[in-house]
matplotlib code that plots the C-alpha trace (Angstrom):
import matplotlib.pyplot as plt

x = [-23.7, -23.3, -24.6, -25.7, -26.9, -23.2, -22.4, -25.1, -23.7, -20.8, -21.7, -23.4, -22.1, -22.9, -19.7, -20.7, -17.7, -16.3, -15.5, -12.3, -10.9, -8.4, -9.0, -12.8, -11.5, -8.6, -11.3, -12.5, -9.2, -8.6, -6.0, -2.6, -3.4, -1.3, -3.1, -1.7, -0.6, 0.6, -0.2, -4.0, -2.8, -6.3, -10.4, -12.8, -16.5, -19.2, -19.3, -21.5, -18.8, -15.8, -12.0, -9.1, -5.2, -2.3, 1.2, 3.7, 7.0, 8.5, 9.5, 10.6, 12.3, 15.4, 14.1, 15.3, 13.5, 10.6, 7.6, 4.3, 0.3, -1.9, -5.8, -9.1, -12.3, -14.3, -16.9, -15.4, -15.4, -13.0, -13.3, -13.2, -15.7, -17.8, -17.1, -19.4, -22.4, -22.2, -21.9, -21.0, -18.3, -16.6, -17.1, -15.2, -12.3, -11.7, -11.1, -8.8, -6.8, -6.1, -5.4, -2.5, -1.0, -0.5, 0.4, 3.1, 4.1, 4.7, 7.0, 9.2, 9.8, 10.5, 12.6, 14.5, 14.1, 12.3, 11.3, 7.7, 9.0, 11.9, 14.8, 16.8, 14.9, 16.7, 15.1, 11.3, 8.3, 7.4, 4.0, 3.2, -0.2, -0.5, -3.8, -5.6, -9.0, -10.2, -12.7, -10.7, -12.0, -8.7, -7.0, -10.4, -9.6, -10.6, -9.7, -6.4, -4.2, -0.5, 0.8, 4.8, 7.5, 8.2, 11.6, 15.3, 13.7, 10.3, 10.6, 11.5, 9.5, 6.0, 4.6, 2.3, 4.6, 6.4, 9.8, 9.3, 8.8, 12.7, 14.3, 17.0, 15.4, 17.6, 17.1, 17.1, 19.4, 17.5, 13.6, 14.5, 11.7, 12.5, 12.8, 13.8, 16.3, 14.8, 16.5, 15.1, 12.9, 13.0, 10.8, 12.9, 12.0, 11.6, 14.3, 11.3, 12.2, 11.7, 8.8, 7.3, 8.3, 6.1, 3.1, 2.9, 3.8, 1.4, -1.4, -0.9, -1.1, -4.3, -6.4, -6.3]
y = [8.5, 8.7, 5.1, 6.3, 3.0, 2.3, 5.2, 4.9, 0.9, 2.9, 5.4, 3.5, 0.0, -2.0, -1.6, -3.6, -5.7, -8.3, -12.0, -12.2, -8.4, -8.2, -4.6, -5.2, -7.3, -5.2, -2.0, -3.2, -4.1, -1.8, 1.1, -0.1, -3.8, -5.0, -5.8, -7.7, -4.0, -2.5, -0.9, 0.7, 4.5, 5.6, 5.2, 7.7, 7.2, 4.0, 1.2, 3.4, 6.4, 5.4, 5.7, 3.7, 4.7, 2.1, 2.4, 0.8, -1.0, -0.8, 2.7, 3.3, 6.0, 6.3, 3.8, 6.1, 9.0, 7.9, 6.2, 5.5, 5.5, 4.1, 5.6, 3.2, 3.7, 1.3, 0.7, -1.6, 1.1, 0.7, 4.5, 8.0, 9.0, 7.3, 8.8, 11.4, 9.2, 9.0, 12.7, 11.8, 9.6, 12.4, 14.5, 12.1, 11.7, 15.1, 15.2, 11.8, 13.6, 16.5, 15.1, 12.4, 14.6, 16.9, 14.6, 13.6, 16.4, 17.4, 14.1, 15.6, 18.8, 18.2, 15.5, 17.0, 20.4, 21.2, 24.9, 26.2, 28.1, 27.1, 28.0, 24.7, 21.5, 19.5, 21.1, 21.4, 19.7, 17.8, 15.6, 13.3, 11.2, 8.2, 6.8, 5.2, 4.0, 1.8, 0.1, -1.8, -4.8, -7.0, -3.7, -3.4, -3.3, -1.8, 2.1, 2.7, 5.8, 6.0, 9.4, 9.6, 12.3, 12.9, 13.2, 10.8, 8.0, 8.0, 11.6, 11.4, 13.3, 11.6, 11.6, 13.9, 16.0, 19.1, 18.0, 14.8, 15.8, 17.5, 14.4, 13.3, 11.2, 7.7, 5.4, 1.5, 0.7, -2.0, -0.8, 3.0, 3.1, 5.7, 6.0, 8.0, 7.3, 6.5, 5.8, 2.3, 2.2, -0.1, -1.1, -2.0, -2.1, 0.9, -1.0, -1.7, 0.8, 3.6, 1.9, 1.7, 4.6, 6.3, 4.4, 5.9, 9.3, 9.2, 7.2, 10.1, 13.1, 11.8, 11.5, 15.0]
z = [-36.5, -31.9, -30.6, -27.6, -26.5, -25.7, -24.1, -21.3, -20.9, -19.9, -18.1, -16.0, -16.1, -13.1, -10.9, -7.7, -6.3, -8.6, -6.9, -9.3, -8.3, -5.6, -5.6, -5.0, -2.1, -0.4, 0.3, 3.4, 5.2, 7.9, 8.3, 8.8, 7.1, 4.3, 1.3, -2.5, -3.6, -0.3, 3.0, 3.6, 5.2, 3.8, 3.3, 3.2, 3.0, 2.3, -0.2, -2.5, -2.7, -0.8, -1.9, -0.1, -1.1, -0.7, 0.5, -2.4, -0.7, -4.4, -5.7, -9.6, -7.8, -5.3, -2.7, -0.1, -0.5, -3.2, -2.2, -4.6, -3.2, -5.3, -4.4, -5.9, -5.6, -3.7, -6.1, -9.3, -11.5, -15.0, -16.6, -15.7, -17.4, -14.9, -11.9, -12.5, -12.2, -8.3, -6.7, -3.1, -4.9, -7.2, -4.3, -2.3, -4.9, -4.8, -1.2, -1.2, -4.0, -2.3, 1.1, -0.5, -2.5, 0.6, 2.6, 0.0, -0.1, 3.0, 3.3, 0.6, 2.1, 5.0, 5.4, 2.2, 3.0, -0.7, -1.2, -2.5, -4.9, -6.0, -8.5, -8.5, -9.7, -7.4, -4.2, -6.3, -4.4, -7.7, -7.6, -10.7, -11.3, -13.5, -14.6, -17.6, -18.6, -21.5, -23.0, -24.2, -22.4, -22.1, -20.6, -18.5, -14.8, -11.8, -11.9, -10.0, -10.1, -9.1, -6.9, -6.6, -6.9, -10.3, -10.3, -11.7, -13.5, -13.4, -14.2, -17.7, -20.2, -21.4, -24.5, -23.9, -22.7, -25.1, -23.8, -25.1, -28.5, -28.2, -27.6, -30.0, -33.1, -33.6, -36.6, -37.1, -39.2, -41.3, -41.3, -40.5, -37.8, -35.7, -32.0, -29.0, -26.0, -22.5, -18.8, -17.7, -15.0, -12.2, -9.3, -6.3, -2.7, 0.1, 3.3, 6.1, 8.7, 5.5, 4.9, 8.3, 8.9, 5.9, 6.8, 10.0, 9.0, 5.9, 8.0, 10.9, 8.4, 6.3, 9.9, 10.1]

ax = plt.figure().add_subplot(projection="3d")
ax.plot(x, y, z, "-o")
ax.set_aspect("equal")
plt.show()
């Protein structure tokens, strides 16, 4: 039997700002200001329906051409399913997400001469999105979504991709446990001058 009380508790959970949450504090920063995560490049809405985005000073890709943007709600939402409980917040999510993807794509295509319909992977504009949410208390946290160029080490097939299932399978000698090999992903700092240039470009693009 379904426990509708638990479902209702999740969908209507108190989303007011938490004093112990860094992201609940960071939305109050102005565009261009640095936070614990990165630099604020975009904000939309008010305290009840707003979202904000920050550019990270590090990337899991190539620091000369790649970068990551993190998108977060002002409210302390902890699960994707909660977005529908706030109609205006849901609308602003769509606006924020699409604007950020367009700004990122514009920079990548302008800087690298990428094509709108490329025959070659190297000339394609590939954007990846990563986010997760859970009701497991230990991992329950302020909702955040990472947007990044999907290529190189951070462009490897993920578990939900059909290509992941085609990877060669190996077995541990002692246990017989199966595994696949993947290249390690290490976060590296973006050079200060490039980071400042990216910040200015993104802020200018997201104003439109």
